[in-house]
C-alpha positions in Angstrom: 3.7 19.0 -3.6 1.2 16.5 -4.9 1.8 12.8 -4.6 1.6 11.2 -8.0 2.4 7.7 -9.4 5.7 9.0 -10.9 6.8 10.6 -7.7 5.9 7.4 -5.7 7.9 5.3 -8.2 10.9 7.6 -7.8 10.5 7.4 -4.1 10.6 3.6 -4.4 13.8 3.7 -6.4 15.7 5.7 -3.8 14.0 4.8 -0.5 12.7 1.2 -1.0 14.9 -0.3 -3.7 13.8 -3.9 -3.0 10.3 -2.9 -4.1 11.6 -1.0 -7.1 13.9 -3.8 -8.3 11.2 -6.5 -7.9 8.9 -4.5 -10.2 6.4 -2.8 -7.8 5.0 0.2 -9.6 2.2 2.7 -8.7 -0.3 3.1 -11.5 -2.9 5.4 -10.0 -3.7 7.3 -6.9 -6.8 9.3 -6.2 -8.5 10.8 -3.1 -10.0 7.4 -2.1 -7.9 4.7 -3.8 -4.5 3.6 -4.9 -3.6 1.0 -7.5 -0.2 -0.7 -7.7 0.9 -3.4 -10.2 3.7 -6.0 -10.1 4.5 -8.6 -12.8 5.7 -12.1 -11.9 9.3 -12.3 -13.1 12.3 -14.4 -12.3 13.6 -11.8 -9.8 10.5 -11.9 -7.7 9.5 -15.5 -7.8 9.5 -18.3 -5.2 10.7 -21.9 -5.8 7.2 -22.8 -6.9 7.3 -20.4 -9.9 4.9 -17.9 -8.6 5.3 -14.5 -7.0 7.0 -14.5 -3.6 4.6 -13.5 -0.8 6.9 -10.6 0.4 6.8 -9.0 -3.1 3.0 -9.1 -3.0 3.2 -7.6 0.5 5.3 -4.7 -0.6 2.8 -3.9 -3.4 -0.1 -4.2 -1.1 1.5 -2.1 1.7 2.3 0.6 -0.9 -1.4 0.9 -1.8 -2.3 1.6 1.8 0.8 3.6 2.8 0.7 5.9 -0.3 -2.9 6.8 0.6 -2.0 7.5 4.2 1.0 9.7 3.0 -1.3 11.6 0.5 -3.9 12.3 3.2 -1.3 13.5 5.7 0.3 15.7 3.1 -3.1 17.2 2.1 -4.0 17.8 5.8 -0.9 19.9 6.4 -0.3 18.7 10.0 2.8 16.8 11.0 1.5 13.3 11.6 3.6 10.2 12.1 2.6 6.9 10.5 3.7 3.3 11.2 2.4 -0.2 10.4 1.6 -1.8 13.8 0.3 -5.1 12.5 -0.7 -6.9 9.3 -2.2 -10.2 8.1 -2.7 -11.8 4.7 -4.3 -14.7 3.0 -3.4 -16.3 -0.3 -6.0 -18.0 -2.5 -4.2 -18.7 -5.8 -0.7 -18.7 -7.3 0.3 -15.2 -8.3 1.5 -15.3 -11.9 1.3 -12.7 -14.6 0.4 -9.1 -13.8 -1.1 -8.7 -10.3 -3.0 -5.4 -9.5 -3.3 -4.4 -5.8 -5.9 -1.9 -4.9 -6.9 -0.1 -1.7 -10.1 1.9 -1.8 -10.4 3.0 1.8 -9.3 6.7 1.7 -12.4 7.7 3.7 -11.2 5.6 6.7 -7.9 7.4 6.7 -9.7 10.8 6.7 -11.7 9.8 9.8 -8.6 8.5 11.6 -6.7 11.7 10.9 -9.6 13.8 12.0 -9.8 11.8 15.3 -6.1 12.1 15.9 -6.1 15.8 15.5 -9.3 16.4 17.6 -8.2 14.1 20.4 -4.5 14.5 20.4 -4.3 10.7 20.8 -2.8 8.2 18.5 -5.3 6.4 16.3 -5.2 3.1 14.4 -6.9 2.3 11.1 -7.1 -1.1 9.3 -6.7 -0.8 5.6 -7.3 -3.6 3.0 -5.6 -4.3 -0.3 -6.6 -7.1 -2.6 -4.3 -8.6 -5.3 -6.2 -9.5 -8.5 -4.6 -11.3 -11.5 -5.2 -10.6 -15.2 -8.2 -12.9 -15.3 -9.9 -10.9 -12.5 -9.3 -13.6 -9.8 -8.2 -12.6 -6.3 -4.8 -14.1 -5.5 -4.2 -12.5 -2.2 -5.8 -10.3 0.5 -3.7 -8.1 2.8 -4.7 -6.0 5.9 -2.5 -3.4 7.4 -3.0 -1.7 10.8 -1.6 1.8 10.5 -1.0 4.0 13.6 -1.3 7.7 13.1 -0.2 10.3 15.7 0.0 14.1 15.5 3.6 15.2 16.3 4.0 17.9 18.9 
């Protein structure tokens, strides 16, 4: 089964309803990138009338996690995945439509290859940037994913 934007959005509705109800939606996934959008609305805003940082984090994490899931599925091996660490910086109020993009599919390929060859768990840092409708970066997220081949 291929991982597609519509399948990821259905997954959100049933498995991650907080992301779904706050408006996080996958728009595109390719071999090397994933794009997720979320619109600033009343349901996902903070008291300062901008998007709550955790909603931005859900969208950013989805860009990286969806790519990891896609790569694992395509590989065919049973591999566990888990976020071990993350960090973020915020540079502008997030209002309007924010697009989060991760373009680091190649790093995942390498981590999976090393995990399979060594039999050891591997970590990979993946970045996702949030860009507003004017093309200005509003947030920058990094997630450290751990990957381990299941025995």
